[in-house]
C-alpha positions as CSV (number, residue, x, y, z in Angstrom):
1,M,62.6,64.4,32.1
2,K,62.7,63.9,35.9
3,V,62.8,60.5,36.6
4,E,61.7,59.5,40.0
5,L,62.4,56.2,41.8
6,V,58.1,54.6,43.0
7,T,60.0,54.8,46.9
8,N,60.2,58.1,46.2
9,L,56.8,59.4,45.1
10,K,55.4,57.2,48.5
11,R,57.3,59.0,50.6
12,Q,57.5,62.2,49.1
13,A,54.1,62.7,46.8
14,T,53.6,66.0,48.0
15,K,57.8,67.8,47.4
16,I,57.2,65.6,43.8
17,L,53.9,67.0,42.6
18,A,54.1,70.5,44.1
19,E,57.5,71.0,40.9
20,L,55.7,69.1,38.7
21,H,53.1,71.8,38.7
22,E,55.7,74.7,39.0
23,S,57.9,72.5,36.2
24,K,55.2,71.4,34.5
25,E,57.9,68.7,32.8
26,A,57.3,65.5,33.0
27,V,58.6,62.6,35.9
28,L,58.9,58.7,34.8
29,I,58.2,56.7,37.3
30,T,60.4,53.8,37.3
31,E,59.5,50.3,39.6
32,H,62.6,48.0,40.0
33,G,64.6,50.0,37.2
34,Q,62.1,50.1,34.7
35,P,59.8,52.6,33.6
36,S,56.3,52.2,34.4
37,A,54.3,55.2,34.4
38,Y,54.6,59.1,33.7
39,L,53.1,61.9,35.8
40,V,52.2,64.9,33.8
41,D,50.4,67.7,34.7
42,V,46.2,68.2,34.3
43,Q,46.8,70.9,31.9
44,D,49.7,69.1,29.3
45,Y,47.0,65.7,30.2
46,E,44.3,67.1,29.2
47,F,46.2,69.2,26.1
48,M,47.9,66.0,25.0
49,Q,44.1,64.4,24.7
50,R,42.8,67.1,22.8
51,R,45.6,66.9,20.5
52,L,44.9,63.4,19.5
53,A,41.7,63.2,18.5
54,L,42.7,66.3,16.6
55,L,45.2,63.2,15.0
56,E,42.9,61.3,15.5
57,G,40.1,63.3,13.0
58,L,42.5,64.2,10.6
59,S,43.9,60.4,10.1
60,K,40.0,58.9,9.2
61,G,40.4,61.7,7.0
62,E,42.7,61.4,5.3
63,R,42.5,57.6,4.9
64,A,38.3,58.2,3.9
65,I,40.9,60.0,0.9
66,L,43.0,56.7,0.3
67,E,40.0,54.7,0.2
68,G,38.4,56.9,-1.8
69,K,34.7,56.9,0.4
70,T,34.9,61.0,0.0
71,T,32.0,62.8,-1.9
72,S,32.2,66.1,-3.9
73,H,31.1,70.0,-2.2
74,T,28.4,69.5,-5.0
75,K,26.8,66.5,-4.0
76,A,27.1,66.9,0.3
77,R,24.9,69.4,-0.4
78,E,22.3,68.4,-1.9
79,R,22.4,66.5,0.3
80,M,22.6,68.1,3.8
81,Q,19.6,70.3,1.4
82,K,17.5,67.6,1.9
83,W,18.5,66.3,5.3
84,L,18.0,70.2,5.9
85,K,13.8,70.1,4.9
C-alpha cells in the first residue's frame, strides 16, 4: 500500500489520483505521522460496499439461527400463499 502525506496530496492530487487509477492500489493518507484516511478507486469502494452489505445480511441470518428466530419451509410457504392471495 502506498503512503502519502496530506501535504503531498494537496500539492500533487492529480498525479496521486492518476497513479491510484492506474495501480488500483489504495493510498494511506497521513497527517502528522498518523494515519488519517484511505484514498481508494471508486470501483473498489463500490465493490467493498456491496461485499459489506452481503456480509451484514449473512450475519443477520446467522444471528437469527442462533436465536431460534427461524421458520420451517412449510410454514414459510403457507404464509407466502396467504400473503399472495
